[in-house]
BADODO-893687 format. One record per residue (C-alpha): residue in one letter; y, x, z. Coordinates in pm, whole numbers, plus 50000, padded with zeros to 5 digits. Example, Ala and Ser with C-alpha at 12.3 -4.5 7.8 and 13.67 -1.06 7.14 Angstrom:
a495505123050780/s498945136750714/
// end
This chain:
m538904980163528/v542144974463273/q541824981262921/v544914994462783/a545444998862407/t545445028662199/r547995036361966/g548485052861596/h548805036061280/q546245015461087/k545604994560807/p546374959160893/d543454936561013/n542204913960735/s541174887160982/v544974877161050/d546694860260795/w549314882360787/k551864861460549/r550894833760740/v551814852461097/a555424862860875/y556324831360800/l555774818661166/i557664842961304/q560624835761037/l560124800461116/s560224805861462/r563664828861486/t565704808561227/l564554776461469/d566354796161781/e569194807661584/l570304773561457/e570334761861822/e572404790361944/t574644794561665/r575294758561612/l573374732161815/v573834740562166/p577824744962061/e578054713561910/k575954698462195/k573464684662026/v570834705562238/l571444701462615/y568304728362723/q567574755362529/f564914785762585/s565094813062320/a561414827462200/r562584856462089/g560654889062125/h557564864362270/d557274854261942/l554804873561720/a552124874962007/q552054839962067/i551464834661683/l549074858161673/l547504836661950/g547884803361819/c545974817361474/q542824825461664/l542534785261839/t540234770061578/d537864749861760/r538474712961741/h538084713762118/d540344741062224/a543204736162420/a546474752462498/c549054748262840/g552304766462759/y555264767962929/y559294764962825/r559464797062574/s556004780162409/r557564770762067/p555914798361872/l552754790561985/l552714753961851/l554324762861567/a551024783661476/l549424750561583/g550424731861316/v553864710961515/n555574697761270/p559394717261283/a561104682761244/d559654670761524/a559804702161751/l563904705161659/g564034668661703/s562604670162024/a565014693862118/m567364671162035/g566204646762261/r566044620961928/a563204594761914/g559794607161797/g558704639561847/y557094651462208/s558634624962456/d561214600762252/g564064619962415/r562314612262796/d561724645762875/i563514681062774/g562754690362423/v561304725362553/v558774706162774/f555724701462484/n552384686862411/y550804682762111/p547624661362042/n545464670761738/p542694651161672/d541924680561421/g542384708561562/a543284723561877/s545924700062128/a548574716862326/l547794700462656/p551494682662797/m553344711862989/c555814709163254/g559164719763403/g557464738163682/v556814772463666/g552854777363691/s552374744863700/q550094746163379/y547354766863523/t545164744163705/p545034714463461/t543904740963191/a540934755163417/g540404713663423/w540144714663077/a537774745063096/q535814728663313/a535034698863138/i534134719862802/d531674732963023/y530394700663174/y530644690062807/a528634713862657/n525864720362942/t525624691563076/l525664669162833/n524554688862628/r527304682462356/d526664711862117/e529984704661938/y531494720162268/g529704756662266/r532564774262146/a535664755462273/i538284775762472/a541054768262750/v544264791662700/v546954791962954/l550504807962812/g552914823163175/g555314847163245/d555774871163447/g557434854663721/s554604824563694/v551574849863858/a553714846764158/s552644808764190/n549934790064391/g548744773164048/f548174810263875/w545914816664154/s544304782764228/a543694784163861/l542174822863859/t539784817064151/i538534782863998/a538174800963606/t535984829563802/t534344812064068/q533044787063770/s532774816963498/l534694792163263/p535444802162867/m539084801663004/l541664828462831/f544944834263124/y547454848562843/i550524867263041/e553804872762841/d555224900863078/n558944903662950/g559824920763294/f561824893563424/g561794858263566/i565534845963521/s567144878763690/v564414888463864/p562724917363844/s558554912863777/t558324939164054/t559164910964294/q556704891464131/t553974914564179/p553414948564301/g554144975364062/g555304949263796/n551694953463633/i549134919763753/a546754932663510/a546834964763670/n546684946064065/l543754925263917/s541684955663799/a539094948264112/w539104911764078/q535314899063985/g534454881963690/l537264884163518/k537824905663199/i541244921763189/l543284936562885/d546614947462882/g549144960262605/d552054959462393/g552814922162244/s555334934662052/d553084957461831/p552004934661573/q548534960161547/e548064957161930/a548994926861971/a546794912561733/r543504930561813/l543914924862205/t544504886262092/r541324887261877/e539524906462146/a540284880662418/v540034850862254/s536544862062095/f535174876862497/v535544837962579/r534704822262316/e531354845662311/t530394847962653/r531744815862807/s534054832863088/p537564838863131/a539604867163072/l543374878363095/l545584892962836/r548584907462963/l551074915462684/t554364928562720/v557344915662542/p561164917462515/r563034888362594/l565544893762399/e568144865562490/g569344851462801/h566744830863029/s568594796662934/f571014794562644/q573474800462974/d572424827963074/t573994856462997/q572084885363086/a574504905763311/y571954915263572/k570574938263281/s572374973963161/e573444979062840/e571095006462839/l567744978762948/l569444957562639/r569294982062402/a565824993462475/e564534958762465/w566064950562088/a564524985261992/r560994964562077/d561844934561870/p558414926461725/l560364911861361/p561464945561212/r558124960161352/l555924938361148/r557904940960846/d557664974560897/f553734971060937/l553434947760682/v555564960560371/p554404973860151/s550454975260288/v549974934860272/m553104918760127/s556044935059930/a560034938460048/a560914905359777/e558164888559930/w559234893660277/n562534878660188/e561394850960008/t559094842260292/a562504842060491/q564134822560280/t561164798160277/a561494798660620/t565234789560644/a565064765960393/a561884747660622/v564484746760929/e567434732060723/k565084704860622/a563864696960943/r567144698861068/t568524672560828/e565124650760906/a565994656361320/e569534642961308/g568394614461109/r566854601161379/p567664578761567/v568384584461992/a565654558062137/t566324523462247/p567534525362580/q565444493562708/t562494511462583/v562434536762829/t560744515663158/r557384516262883/h554264537962929/v554934538363325/f551034523763334/y548874515463052/e550314486962841/d548574474562571/e549044509662371/m546244533262420/q547384563562463/a546564593962195/m544634619862412/g543264617462771/g540824593562953/q537314578562882/h539264544762715/r540504573262404/h536614584862404/g535444549362350/y534564539062676/r534564497162755/p533784487263082/p530864463063184/e531904433363275/t533534420663628/r533634396263848/d536114393664159/v533854371664305/p531514384064577/e527974378764574/p526124362764895/g525054392565115/s523434388165440/q523584427365585/r527164435765689/i527964471865619/n530864495665693/m533164511765467/v532054543065440/t528484530865306/a530314507365045/i532704533964937/r529814554764908/r527554530864718/t530014518864487/l530324562764401/d526354559264383/h526024531964122/e529424544063887/l527714576663894/a524484565063762/i526104540963481/n528514566063344/q527974601663278/r531934609063246/v532274609663645/v532394636463858/l533104641864234/f534784668064390/g536804683264684/e536564706164988/d532784699765162/i532014666764947/g528404687064847/p525554690665089/k527794681465410/g528584648565209/g532344647765325/v534294653965687/h533714613065710/a530044615865576/v531284590665231/t529584614264956/l526284621365190/g523374626364976/l525164621364669/q525064659364512/e521124661364629/k520804628964388/f523234641664082/g523254677064107/k525874704964144/q527614697363826/r528544661563908/v529134663264277/f530374699164369/d532484715964625/t535574733964592/s537974762264674/l539964751264943/s543124747964743/e544704709364697/e546884724364403/g543504733164247/i541624700064329/v544594678364191/g545664700063892/r541944707663757/a541534670963783/v544154666063552/g542814689063258/m539584670763318/a541204637763271/l542804648162955/a539574660162843/g537894620762882/l536084625763180/v536394605063542/p537414634263755/v537114613964146/p538904646564377/e539034639664752/i541824655764964/q540244658265310/f543354641065481/r546544624965382/k548774652765490/y546684677765300/a547924664364999/e551584680165017/p550094713364857/a549294690764548/a552334673764555/e553924686164222/q550774683164049/i550364645464181/n553984640164037/d553044655263702/c549784638563652/g551934604563709/t554324612163508/m552444620363236/r552184584363009/w555674581963069/r557314618162972/t555114620662668/n555884584262551/n552314577462572/r550864603562392/f548644616662657/a547464604862994/a545254619163304/p543674586063466/i541974603363772/v540894586064103/l542644608364421/r540564598064696/m542304602365053/p541514593765386/g544214592665651/g545844572965958/f545074568866310/f541424574266473/k540224576566846/c543194599366854/g546324610766656/d548034644666559/p550454657166303/w547954669766060/h545364646166020/s546694614066136/q549244608065824/t549704575065648/n553164578865413/e551594553965145/v555484552065055/a555504586964890/f552834576964634/v554254544864573/h557504563564506/q555344583664216/p556174565963924/g552814564663755/w550514559864031/h548544530164154/v548354527464502/a545454511364670/v545094503965064/p541844482265155/s541554471765453/n537544467165493/a534634470965286/e534224446065039/d538344453864912/a537174488464926/v534074480464690/g536264460064435/l539124483164465/l537754513864374/r535454500964109/t538694490563907/a540234521963989/l537004542163811/r536984521863511/g540884518163444/n543404537663222/d545484548563539/p545704573663793/v545054556564119/i545814568764504/f542614555464674/f543394555765055/e541054552765314/h541914545265659/r539944564865902/a540034539466156/m538634514665931/l535824536365793/d533504524466056/h535414494866212/a533304467266312/w535804442166172/a535884459765863/r532504455965769/r531424432265516/p528364419565293/y527964445764999/p530084426264749/g527434432364407/d528054462564129/d529834436563917/f532474431764146/a536024442364120/l539604435164214/p542734435063980/y545464453864149/g548894432664227/k546754402064398/a546464400264730/r544494380864969/l545304356465227/t543254361265530/r544404333265781/q546594304165680/g549634292165854/d553384272665787/v555674291866050/i555494325265951/t554554347165679/i552954383865807/v552884408465561/t550864440065623/w547864463665484/g545184487665601/a544784492965965/m546814468466029/v545474438265907/h542874430366177/r545264432266442/c547654411966284/e544814385066279/d544004392566656/a548404387566710/a548414354166514/a545384341666719/g546564303966818/i549664305666554/s549944285266257/a550364318466071/d549944332365721/v548604365365700/i549064386765346/d546894419665337/l548744433765033/r545144452764975/t547534474364690/l551224490964724/m551604497964355/p551424474464258/w552394450764512/d552124409964491/r555874398264529/d555074365564432/a552384357564715/v554564372564977/l557824349864835/s555494318764840/s554454324465178/v557984331165325/r559634302565110/q557054273765260/t556784294265672/r561004300465646/r560454337265855/c558644364865807/l557054401265970/i556064432965780/v553624451765992/h552764489565909/e551804522966058/d553814546965902/l557204551065996/s559804524766019/t562604541765846/a562514542265433/g558684530065503/f557284505165249/g558194474665474/a561794482265403/e560894471265025/i559414444565109/a562284432865310/a564954438665067/v562594420364835/v562384390265068/a566354393865157/d567214396164786/e564804364964644/a564334341764964/f567104344065195/i568304311565160/d564814299565265/l564834318865574/d565394304365902/a565194337966083/p565904376566054/v563304394265811/s561584416366052/r559654449866023/l557344462166297/a556194498966236/m555714534966412/p559024551766542/d560144578566336/i557894605366485/p554754624066355/s551284602866514/p550884618266880/h547454634266966/h547284619367320/p545404583267298/a548074568767530/l550584585067326/l549074575367005/d548474533967142/w552104534067221/a553284545266909/v551304525666662/p551884488266628/s549524471566918/v548264436066931/e550214431367196/r553564441967025/i552644426166734/r552524392866903/e555914397067114/k557334398366739/i555434370966580/v556374347766907/a560244359166910/l560654348566495/v559034317766587/e561604310966867/f564284325266694/
// end
């Protein structure tokens, strides 16, 4: 049932520090006014979202987040919450101005906040995409549950995760996915919906029937629902306290919808011409600032004290402006730093930030006799890392009792339990998004996408995860290992056989591994699981049980560096560059020809030096891959070879790849489309005879 607030004047709740609330709302208002009247017209702030009307409710919420492991993830109108969590106004204003320091060193728009707070509640990195905040917050909530109940860490026993969203965001994939995760897993998560009636110009009745998400979720099982007026100080304080207390005490989710007026446009440029004069007057009549004054004066503070608080806030904002304007713009040459982990640890996120030190490894395999397939090799690696590292968790669709549709995780849930190896709801947005939140909390999430094509619904979360270290200027990182089978098998089709690795290479911040055999799969996966950057681990379906790909298990301490190719065959008349399922075909095609066959093994980073060194000796280059020819990764390699080794070439740089079509289903059509041994050999001969 929806709990609707009752109205009526009562004395202010003594559990709320109302004087601090009064100061913070006036601080927030003064920051908004400064930007709107001075800094935006002066073009010192380029992107501005007013929080007027939303501010009181957010501040009341922020004051409730007192546990050291609490975390909140907001959106572009959430600055009042940040102020309540303790963010320096100079950082807030300096970030809005794009100056050095602050949230991102000028890399991201200033309204997209983050706040790593080792001494209290943190603000997880916000994103520009509407609804993208929900599933990472669900991941943080699941990490809290994991620390408290699986690792028996008592200090997490009362922590909660809070996500803020507007009424427009309740129509997003992320909202519904996170709602499913939180309620099916009974997670300590609060959904805090600020309903101002509009998503830019679109009314909330277009986002959810009747415009009230709380009413529409009244039958949703496992979810406490509260609903009320976020501009009424008494009501907002009571409902916020009740919602937070419920989640803390019951360790289960709640949704609090508060109606608030949006007193300015969606952004500074928005004139709100779509609102009637009557509606605008009605919204200003609900302004929480004068309502707060009437509520507090004289019962909590005198009129003089209220005015003094306003003056103090004004002085603090002016001081913050002076400090922010005194900060320089970041040196442009530094903008390429922190795409990946370098030599400076991020402030928050990942197991390394929690003191993890990986065991010693070696890149030489130990002698072995029995050859195993890639499925067994990956499973054995996951098994070992699960056994020695309690932070590692595996999840995805069907990876539990079934063991995955490719049997890679078979038996792991039985051995390590449902808390560490578990099935998820059918939502790739939720799988990847929750992994991000878990990684931010210090776990090592290993999500699985069943097939490469199914990663598309998670594209926003994949992008946001990869850019996180860069856009927060190394304040946050989310090192996850995203396992992803793909490519052709005995047949093909447009849904299960796609490779398109180049799409991930083009996502900043991701390492991309494409092992061709069992030994390399072990080494590359172990490096990913012990590393400090997000990794796409591509498992080619055709190679999972391919006889050629079988190798002896290289040992529990075997790990391979990324960006280091393997020369699988040596020669002096042509260089063949390839990866994944094409490696063994290229080897077969090069039989009897003096050729260098280079298995790149990783595409980000890729071994430019190995390729260029070989090409300068053989003076010919053929690139073979399964992905489509146009704009495939082979085009990048060809461009680098042409740019840096052109004068060494005796023949044009050549590529052999799939035509620009989806993967055909019938084996005869598939065999024609995918580069075959015969076609590769024909290409080799043509280049050698050029």
